[in-house]
C-alpha positions as CSV (number, residue, x, y, z in Angstrom):
1,M,-98.1,-51.9,58.7
2,N,-99.7,-49.7,56.0
3,P,-103.2,-50.9,55.1
4,L,-102.5,-49.9,51.5
5,T,-99.9,-51.7,49.6
6,C,-99.0,-51.9,45.9
7,P,-96.4,-54.2,44.1
8,L,-93.6,-52.1,42.5
9,P,-91.4,-53.0,39.5
10,V,-87.8,-53.9,40.5
11,F,-85.0,-52.2,38.7
12,D,-81.6,-53.9,39.2
13,T,-79.2,-52.2,36.8
14,E,-75.5,-51.3,36.7
15,T,-76.1,-48.8,34.0
16,I,-77.7,-45.4,33.9
17,L,-81.3,-45.3,32.5
18,M,-83.3,-42.2,31.4
19,G,-85.4,-42.7,34.5
20,H,-82.4,-41.8,36.7
21,G,-82.9,-38.2,35.6
22,G,-86.6,-38.1,35.9
23,G,-87.1,-37.0,39.5
24,G,-88.9,-40.2,40.5
25,R,-88.0,-43.5,42.2
26,L,-84.8,-44.1,40.2
27,S,-83.6,-40.6,40.8
28,A,-84.2,-41.1,44.5
29,D,-82.3,-44.5,44.5
30,L,-79.4,-42.9,42.7
31,F,-79.2,-40.2,45.4
32,R,-79.5,-42.6,48.3
33,N,-77.3,-45.4,46.9
34,V,-74.5,-43.5,45.1
35,F,-74.3,-39.8,46.0
36,L,-75.3,-39.7,49.6
37,P,-72.9,-42.4,50.7
38,A,-70.1,-40.7,48.9
39,F,-70.8,-37.1,49.8
40,G,-73.1,-37.5,52.9
41,N,-73.2,-34.8,55.5
42,S,-75.9,-33.3,57.6
43,I,-76.6,-30.6,55.0
44,L,-76.9,-32.9,52.0
45,G,-78.8,-35.4,54.1
46,R,-81.8,-33.0,54.3
47,A,-82.5,-33.8,50.6
48,D,-84.3,-30.6,50.0
49,D,-84.0,-28.5,46.8
50,Q,-81.5,-26.2,48.4
51,A,-78.7,-26.3,51.1
52,F,-78.8,-23.9,54.0
53,L,-75.4,-22.5,55.1
54,E,-74.5,-20.5,58.2
55,I,-71.7,-18.1,57.3
56,G,-70.5,-15.2,59.4
57,G,-73.8,-14.8,61.1
58,A,-75.8,-14.9,57.9
59,R,-78.0,-17.8,56.7
60,L,-77.6,-18.5,53.0
61,A,-79.4,-20.8,50.7
62,F,-77.4,-22.5,47.9
63,T,-78.6,-24.6,45.0
64,T,-77.5,-25.9,41.6
65,D,-79.3,-27.3,38.6
66,S,-78.6,-28.4,35.0
67,F,-80.9,-27.9,32.0
68,V,-81.0,-30.3,29.0
69,V,-84.5,-29.4,27.7
70,K,-85.3,-30.5,24.2
71,P,-86.2,-28.5,22.2
72,L,-84.2,-25.4,23.2
73,F,-87.1,-23.1,22.3
74,F,-90.8,-23.8,23.1
75,R,-94.1,-22.0,23.6
76,G,-93.7,-19.8,26.6
77,G,-89.9,-19.8,26.9
78,D,-86.5,-21.3,26.1
79,I,-83.7,-23.1,27.9
80,G,-82.3,-19.7,29.0
81,S,-85.3,-18.4,30.8
82,L,-86.0,-21.9,32.2
83,A,-82.5,-22.1,33.7
84,V,-82.9,-18.8,35.5
85,H,-86.5,-19.5,36.7
86,G,-85.6,-23.1,37.8
87,T,-82.7,-21.9,40.0
88,V,-84.6,-18.9,41.4
89,N,-87.5,-21.1,42.3
90,D,-85.4,-23.7,44.1
91,L,-84.1,-20.9,46.3
92,A,-87.5,-19.2,46.8
93,V,-89.3,-22.3,47.9
94,G,-86.8,-22.7,50.7
95,G,-87.8,-19.2,51.9
96,A,-84.7,-17.5,50.5
97,T,-84.5,-14.1,48.7
98,P,-82.6,-15.0,45.5
99,L,-79.5,-12.8,44.9
100,F,-76.9,-14.2,42.6
101,L,-76.6,-16.9,39.9
102,S,-73.8,-18.6,38.0
103,A,-74.2,-19.8,34.5
104,A,-72.1,-22.5,32.7
105,F,-72.7,-23.3,29.1
106,I,-71.8,-26.6,27.3
107,L,-72.1,-25.8,23.6
108,E,-72.0,-28.1,20.7
109,E,-69.5,-27.4,17.8
110,G,-71.5,-25.7,15.0
111,F,-74.2,-24.2,17.3
112,P,-75.4,-21.0,15.7
113,L,-74.2,-17.8,17.4
114,E,-77.6,-16.2,16.7
115,C,-79.3,-18.8,18.8
116,L,-76.8,-18.3,21.6
117,R,-77.4,-14.6,21.6
118,R,-81.1,-15.2,21.7
119,I,-80.8,-17.5,24.7
120,V,-78.4,-15.2,26.6
121,S,-80.7,-12.3,26.0
122,S,-83.6,-14.4,27.4
123,M,-81.5,-15.2,30.5
124,R,-80.7,-11.5,31.0
125,E,-84.4,-10.5,30.9
126,A,-85.4,-13.4,33.2
127,A,-82.7,-12.4,35.7
128,Q,-83.9,-8.8,35.7
129,R,-87.5,-9.9,36.3
130,A,-86.4,-12.0,39.2
131,S,-84.1,-9.3,40.6
132,V,-81.0,-11.5,40.5
133,Q,-77.6,-11.0,38.9
134,I,-75.6,-13.5,36.9
135,V,-72.1,-12.9,38.4
136,T,-69.9,-15.8,37.2
137,G,-69.9,-18.6,34.7
138,D,-68.0,-20.9,32.3
139,T,-68.1,-22.1,28.7
140,K,-67.1,-25.5,27.3
141,V,-67.5,-26.7,23.7
142,V,-67.9,-30.4,22.8
143,E,-67.8,-32.2,19.4
144,K,-70.7,-31.9,17.0
145,G,-73.4,-34.4,17.9
146,S,-72.5,-34.6,21.6
147,C,-75.1,-32.4,23.3
148,D,-78.1,-31.4,21.2
149,G,-76.8,-27.8,20.8
150,M,-76.6,-26.6,24.3
151,F,-76.8,-27.6,28.0
152,I,-76.8,-25.0,30.8
153,N,-75.8,-25.4,34.4
154,T,-76.8,-22.7,37.0
155,A,-76.1,-22.3,40.7
156,G,-77.8,-19.8,42.9
157,I,-77.3,-18.1,46.3
158,G,-79.9,-16.4,48.4
159,I,-80.3,-15.1,51.9
160,V,-82.8,-16.6,54.4
161,D,-84.3,-15.2,57.6
162,T,-82.5,-16.9,60.5
163,H,-85.9,-17.7,62.2
164,L,-87.4,-19.4,59.1
165,H,-87.0,-23.2,58.8
166,L,-88.8,-24.8,55.9
167,S,-88.1,-28.4,55.1
168,A,-89.8,-31.6,53.8
169,D,-89.5,-33.2,57.2
170,Q,-91.8,-30.6,58.8
171,A,-95.3,-31.8,57.7
172,R,-97.6,-32.8,60.5
173,P,-101.0,-34.6,60.6
174,G,-103.8,-32.2,60.1
175,D,-101.8,-29.8,57.9
176,V,-103.2,-28.6,54.6
177,V,-101.8,-29.0,51.0
178,L,-102.1,-25.9,48.8
179,L,-101.2,-25.7,45.1
180,S,-100.7,-22.3,43.3
181,G,-102.4,-23.2,40.0
182,P,-103.1,-25.6,37.1
183,I,-100.6,-28.4,36.6
184,G,-99.0,-30.0,33.6
185,D,-98.7,-27.0,31.4
186,H,-94.9,-27.1,31.0
187,G,-94.5,-30.8,30.3
188,I,-97.3,-30.9,27.7
189,A,-96.0,-27.8,26.0
190,I,-92.5,-29.4,25.7
191,L,-94.0,-32.6,24.4
192,A,-96.2,-30.8,21.8
193,E,-93.2,-28.8,20.5
194,R,-90.9,-31.8,20.4
195,E,-93.3,-34.1,18.7
196,G,-95.0,-31.6,16.4
197,L,-98.4,-32.1,18.1
198,S,-101.2,-29.6,17.7
199,F,-104.3,-29.2,19.9
200,E,-107.4,-27.1,19.6
201,A,-105.9,-24.6,22.0
202,D,-102.2,-23.8,22.3
203,I,-100.6,-25.2,25.5
204,V,-97.9,-22.8,26.8
205,S,-95.3,-23.5,29.4
206,D,-95.9,-22.0,32.8
207,T,-92.2,-21.2,33.3
208,A,-92.0,-18.2,35.7
209,P,-90.1,-17.0,38.8
210,L,-91.9,-17.6,42.1
211,H,-89.9,-15.4,44.4
212,S,-92.5,-12.6,44.7
213,L,-95.3,-15.1,45.3
214,V,-93.2,-16.7,48.1
215,A,-92.5,-13.3,49.5
216,D,-96.2,-12.5,49.7
217,L,-96.9,-15.9,51.4
218,L,-94.2,-15.4,54.0
219,A,-95.4,-11.8,54.7
220,T,-98.8,-13.3,55.9
221,G,-97.0,-14.7,59.0
222,A,-98.7,-18.0,58.4
223,T,-97.2,-21.2,59.7
224,I,-95.7,-22.8,56.5
225,R,-94.1,-26.2,57.0
226,C,-92.5,-26.5,53.6
227,M,-92.8,-25.5,50.0
228,R,-91.8,-27.2,46.8
229,D,-91.9,-26.3,43.1
230,P,-93.1,-29.6,41.5
231,T,-90.9,-29.8,38.5
232,R,-89.5,-33.2,37.3
233,G,-92.0,-35.9,38.4
234,G,-94.7,-33.4,39.0
235,V,-97.0,-33.0,42.0
236,A,-97.0,-36.7,42.6
237,S,-93.2,-37.0,43.1
238,S,-93.0,-33.8,45.3
239,C,-95.8,-35.0,47.6
240,N,-94.3,-38.5,47.8
241,E,-91.0,-37.0,48.9
242,I,-92.6,-34.9,51.6
243,A,-94.7,-37.9,52.8
244,Q,-91.6,-40.2,53.0
245,T,-89.3,-37.5,54.6
246,S,-91.9,-36.4,57.2
247,G,-93.2,-39.9,57.9
248,V,-96.8,-38.9,57.3
249,G,-99.5,-39.8,54.8
250,I,-100.8,-37.2,52.2
251,Q,-104.2,-37.5,50.7
252,L,-105.1,-35.4,47.6
253,E,-108.6,-34.7,46.4
254,E,-108.8,-35.3,42.6
255,K,-111.7,-32.8,42.2
256,A,-109.7,-30.1,43.8
257,I,-106.6,-30.3,41.6
258,P,-106.6,-27.4,39.1
259,L,-106.0,-28.6,35.5
260,R,-106.6,-26.7,32.2
261,E,-109.1,-28.5,30.0
262,E,-106.6,-28.5,27.1
263,V,-104.0,-30.2,29.3
264,R,-106.5,-32.7,30.6
265,G,-107.5,-33.5,27.0
266,A,-103.9,-33.9,25.9
267,C,-103.1,-36.2,28.8
268,E,-106.2,-38.4,28.1
269,L,-105.2,-38.6,24.4
270,L,-101.6,-39.5,25.2
271,G,-102.3,-41.8,28.2
272,L,-100.5,-39.6,30.7
273,D,-101.3,-38.8,34.3
274,P,-101.1,-35.0,34.9
275,L,-100.0,-35.6,38.5
276,Y,-96.6,-36.8,37.1
277,I,-96.1,-34.0,34.5
278,A,-93.5,-31.3,35.1
279,N,-94.4,-27.8,36.1
280,E,-92.0,-24.8,36.0
281,G,-94.1,-22.0,37.6
282,K,-96.2,-23.7,40.3
283,L,-95.8,-24.0,44.0
284,L,-96.9,-26.6,46.6
285,A,-97.2,-25.3,50.2
286,I,-97.8,-27.4,53.3
287,C,-99.3,-25.2,56.1
288,A,-100.9,-25.4,59.5
289,P,-104.7,-25.9,59.2
290,E,-105.6,-22.7,61.0
291,D,-103.6,-20.7,58.4
292,A,-104.8,-22.4,55.3
293,E,-107.5,-20.0,54.3
294,R,-105.5,-16.8,54.6
295,L,-102.5,-18.4,52.9
296,L,-104.8,-19.5,50.0
297,A,-106.2,-16.0,49.8
298,A,-102.7,-14.5,49.6
299,M,-101.9,-17.0,46.8
300,Q,-105.0,-16.1,44.8
301,R,-104.2,-12.3,45.1
302,H,-100.9,-12.8,43.3
303,P,-100.7,-13.2,39.5
304,Q,-98.7,-16.4,39.8
305,G,-101.3,-17.9,42.2
306,A,-104.6,-16.8,40.7
307,G,-105.7,-20.4,40.1
308,A,-104.6,-21.6,43.6
309,S,-106.6,-24.4,45.3
310,R,-106.6,-26.4,48.5
311,I,-105.9,-29.9,47.1
312,G,-105.4,-32.2,50.1
313,S,-104.3,-32.8,53.7
314,I,-101.6,-34.5,55.8
315,T,-102.8,-37.6,57.7
316,S,-101.4,-40.0,60.3
317,A,-102.6,-43.0,58.3
318,N,-100.6,-44.6,55.5
319,S,-97.2,-43.2,56.7
320,G,-94.9,-42.4,53.7
321,L,-97.6,-42.8,51.1
322,L,-99.5,-40.5,48.8
323,T,-103.1,-41.4,48.1
324,M,-105.8,-39.7,46.2
325,R,-109.6,-39.7,46.6
326,T,-110.9,-40.0,43.1
327,A,-113.9,-38.2,41.6
328,L,-115.8,-41.5,42.0
329,G,-115.0,-41.6,45.8
330,A,-112.5,-44.4,45.7
331,T,-109.0,-44.1,47.1
332,R,-105.9,-45.0,45.1
333,I,-102.2,-45.0,45.8
334,V,-100.2,-42.4,43.8
335,D,-96.7,-43.8,43.9
336,M,-93.4,-42.4,42.6
337,L,-92.8,-43.5,39.0
338,A,-89.6,-45.3,38.3
339,N,-89.3,-44.1,34.7
340,D,-89.9,-40.6,33.4
341,P,-92.9,-40.3,31.1
342,L,-91.5,-37.1,29.5
343,P,-87.7,-37.0,29.6
344,R,-85.7,-33.9,28.8
345,I,-88.3,-31.4,29.9
346,C,-86.0,-29.2,31.9
């Protein structure tokens, strides 16, 4: 029995809620109760951000994602660059070298061609920076008022070293949790743009490709158990998923979690917990304790990891739970949220 327990809200619904797309508890329930029973197989059952496929002696990673961010343009990026980065990162955190993407566009009748050109140009530049090619795609048009201008679906393929096996079920007691930089930038940047909020300092999305950071980490030879890019649901949801899949506890240290002061202030003003806010250019890594310092040093040498920090550890206590030691020395449960505090952020 877990010594820490917490009552949870019960959601019994036969209709889709916004929270089903938020990357939290309702998303996990939808996967377990609807999609996994229908499509279940050993590959899908891993429930990682990418599938690993053995084809002709090669080991490939395959992933897909859809982007419905609102607004389409925001400080630091747009739906086009976000679509490329998100798919590249899902491949990269599985240890894959991203190679090829598809791009499917759902366009609303009346959408300005100039905006489409701008977004497509942004996708091209993002793909070039990530060293991937967009090699196939599709276009559909729906009636005016049906899709907020544009939705994008992308899929990606990469190649993985046959000896590398990263997965959320690999975490072991004693392992260390590393985070590549400050959290919450993307979600707060989207919220500010959407709601017309202004803060003393501009908050800019952290959307960026992580493939070269991952390559540097793998090159150290360190024992890495798994990596995640904490997008929807933030660091809290990603750590909860790892804890539940590996059957371990994870304890974070509040003082160690990097957070920009402007994001902290925005979260305090709006009543949001930054642990649940989406990121689009950050990486979580679970590694063996003896390799933590050199892996952290490798992160900090890379531009995408300059603000990296050791934020917690894997424990044998409180199996399946994420806890955090607060700045005051108390310990609290950090559960998966049912509803998404910031929908439509990716």
